[in-house]
C-alpha positions as a LaTeX table, in Angstrom:
\begin{tabular}{lrrr}
\hline
Residue & $x$ (\AA) & $y$ (\AA) & $z$ (\AA) \\
\hline
Met1 & $-4.11$ & $-148.67$ & 32.19 \\
Thr2 & $-2.89$ & $-145.19$ & 31.45 \\
Ser3 & $-3.09$ & $-143.86$ & 27.93 \\
Pro4 & $-0.93$ & $-141.00$ & 26.61 \\
Gln5 & $-3.83$ & $-139.78$ & 24.47 \\
Pro6 & $-7.56$ & $-139.66$ & 25.18 \\
Ile7 & $-9.52$ & $-142.65$ & 23.93 \\
Thr8 & $-13.15$ & $-142.28$ & 22.85 \\
Val9 & $-15.37$ & $-145.24$ & 23.66 \\
Gln10 & $-19.10$ & $-145.94$ & 23.46 \\
Val11 & $-20.82$ & $-147.24$ & 26.60 \\
Tyr12 & $-24.06$ & $-149.10$ & 25.95 \\
Cys13 & $-26.63$ & $-149.68$ & 28.64 \\
Arg14 & $-30.02$ & $-151.38$ & 28.62 \\
Leu15 & $-32.38$ & $-151.08$ & 31.57 \\
Thr16 & $-35.63$ & $-152.91$ & 32.09 \\
Val17 & $-37.95$ & $-150.48$ & 33.85 \\
Thr18 & $-41.32$ & $-151.42$ & 35.31 \\
Val19 & $-43.52$ & $-148.35$ & 35.54 \\
Glu20 & $-45.79$ & $-148.77$ & 38.53 \\
Asp21 & $-47.15$ & $-145.21$ & 38.55 \\
Ser22 & $-47.23$ & $-143.57$ & 35.14 \\
Gly23 & $-48.69$ & $-140.41$ & 36.64 \\
Ala24 & $-45.66$ & $-140.02$ & 38.90 \\
Val25 & $-43.32$ & $-140.46$ & 35.93 \\
Thr26 & $-45.13$ & $-137.97$ & 33.71 \\
Gly27 & $-45.49$ & $-135.58$ & 36.64 \\
Ala28 & $-41.74$ & $-135.67$ & 37.30 \\
Ala29 & $-40.98$ & $-135.06$ & 33.62 \\
Val30 & $-43.40$ & $-132.13$ & 33.44 \\
Glu31 & $-41.92$ & $-130.67$ & 36.64 \\
Gln32 & $-38.43$ & $-130.98$ & 35.13 \\
Leu33 & $-39.70$ & $-129.16$ & 32.04 \\
Arg34 & $-41.18$ & $-126.38$ & 34.18 \\
Arg35 & $-37.83$ & $-125.92$ & 36.01 \\
Ala36 & $-35.80$ & $-125.92$ & 32.77 \\
Asp37 & $-34.28$ & $-122.65$ & 31.69 \\
Ile38 & $-36.23$ & $-122.34$ & 28.42 \\
Asp39 & $-36.96$ & $-119.05$ & 26.71 \\
Trp40 & $-40.48$ & $-119.89$ & 25.57 \\
Ser41 & $-40.62$ & $-116.80$ & 23.34 \\
Asp42 & $-38.18$ & $-118.62$ & 21.02 \\
Glu43 & $-40.27$ & $-121.83$ & 20.91 \\
Glu44 & $-43.24$ & $-122.86$ & 18.78 \\
Asp45 & $-45.17$ & $-123.96$ & 21.87 \\
Asp46 & $-45.76$ & $-122.33$ & 25.19 \\
Leu47 & $-45.08$ & $-124.04$ & 28.51 \\
Ala48 & $-48.66$ & $-125.21$ & 29.01 \\
Thr49 & $-48.87$ & $-126.77$ & 25.54 \\
Ala50 & $-45.47$ & $-128.45$ & 25.85 \\
Ala51 & $-46.33$ & $-129.77$ & 29.31 \\
Gly52 & $-49.63$ & $-131.18$ & 28.03 \\
Glu53 & $-47.95$ & $-132.92$ & 25.10 \\
Leu54 & $-45.21$ & $-134.32$ & 27.33 \\
Ser55 & $-47.59$ & $-135.64$ & 29.97 \\
Ala56 & $-49.43$ & $-137.61$ & 27.27 \\
Asp57 & $-46.26$ & $-139.51$ & 26.23 \\
Leu58 & $-44.99$ & $-141.87$ & 28.95 \\
Leu59 & $-42.06$ & $-143.17$ & 26.89 \\
Arg60 & $-40.83$ & $-139.68$ & 26.09 \\
Cys61 & $-41.16$ & $-138.73$ & 29.76 \\
Leu62 & $-39.19$ & $-141.74$ & 30.94 \\
Ala63 & $-36.44$ & $-141.22$ & 28.37 \\
Gly64 & $-36.27$ & $-137.53$ & 29.24 \\
Leu65 & $-35.76$ & $-138.28$ & 32.92 \\
Ala66 & $-32.80$ & $-140.58$ & 32.23 \\
Asp67 & $-29.58$ & $-138.62$ & 32.58 \\
Pro68 & $-26.60$ & $-140.26$ & 30.85 \\
Gly69 & $-24.23$ & $-137.65$ & 32.27 \\
Arg70 & $-24.94$ & $-138.79$ & 35.84 \\
Met71 & $-24.24$ & $-142.46$ & 35.11 \\
Leu72 & $-20.48$ & $-142.06$ & 35.48 \\
Ala73 & $-20.52$ & $-138.83$ & 37.51 \\
Gly74 & $-17.56$ & $-138.59$ & 39.86 \\
Thr75 & $-15.43$ & $-141.07$ & 37.93 \\
Pro76 & $-11.91$ & $-139.63$ & 37.73 \\
Gly77 & $-10.13$ & $-139.31$ & 34.42 \\
Ile78 & $-13.19$ & $-139.15$ & 32.14 \\
Ser79 & $-15.61$ & $-136.67$ & 30.69 \\
Val80 & $-19.04$ & $-137.66$ & 29.43 \\
Glu81 & $-20.34$ & $-135.90$ & 26.34 \\
Gly82 & $-23.52$ & $-136.47$ & 24.45 \\
Gly83 & $-25.81$ & $-139.37$ & 24.93 \\
His84 & $-28.89$ & $-140.84$ & 23.38 \\
Val85 & $-31.62$ & $-142.28$ & 25.56 \\
Trp86 & $-34.89$ & $-143.72$ & 24.32 \\
Ala87 & $-37.63$ & $-145.95$ & 25.69 \\
Glu88 & $-39.65$ & $-148.68$ & 23.98 \\
His89 & $-42.56$ & $-150.85$ & 25.07 \\
Gly90 & $-42.08$ & $-154.56$ & 25.60 \\
Gly91 & $-39.10$ & $-156.85$ & 25.91 \\
Pro92 & $-35.54$ & $-156.13$ & 24.86 \\
Asp93 & $-34.66$ & $-155.71$ & 21.21 \\
Pro94 & $-32.87$ & $-158.93$ & 20.16 \\
Gly95 & $-30.20$ & $-156.86$ & 18.40 \\
Phe96 & $-29.30$ & $-155.08$ & 21.60 \\
Val97 & $-28.07$ & $-157.80$ & 23.93 \\
Pro98 & $-24.84$ & $-157.82$ & 25.90 \\
Gly99 & $-22.08$ & $-159.54$ & 23.95 \\
Gly100 & $-24.28$ & $-160.09$ & 20.90 \\
Arg101 & $-23.39$ & $-158.61$ & 17.54 \\
\hline
\end{tabular}
């Protein structure tokens, strides 16, 4: 299927993730934060404060490690822009099921 004009679509994805080592997850997220190119002089927090807050929030860490841009990386004919990733405790939200709406 070739289209003469670009078509914008939304791709929805739900993953069930079992965290077996929360320390490894929070550690990876904090390490990613440390490697980020952030000018801390422009931020309310400093690196140590931000890293401490992040390491205390497993869901935020997990969501931050998910990279929607890599999901379709290398697919010809598309560009991925934006993305919203979040994590919640428990089972899937009944309103977010494949084919259901």
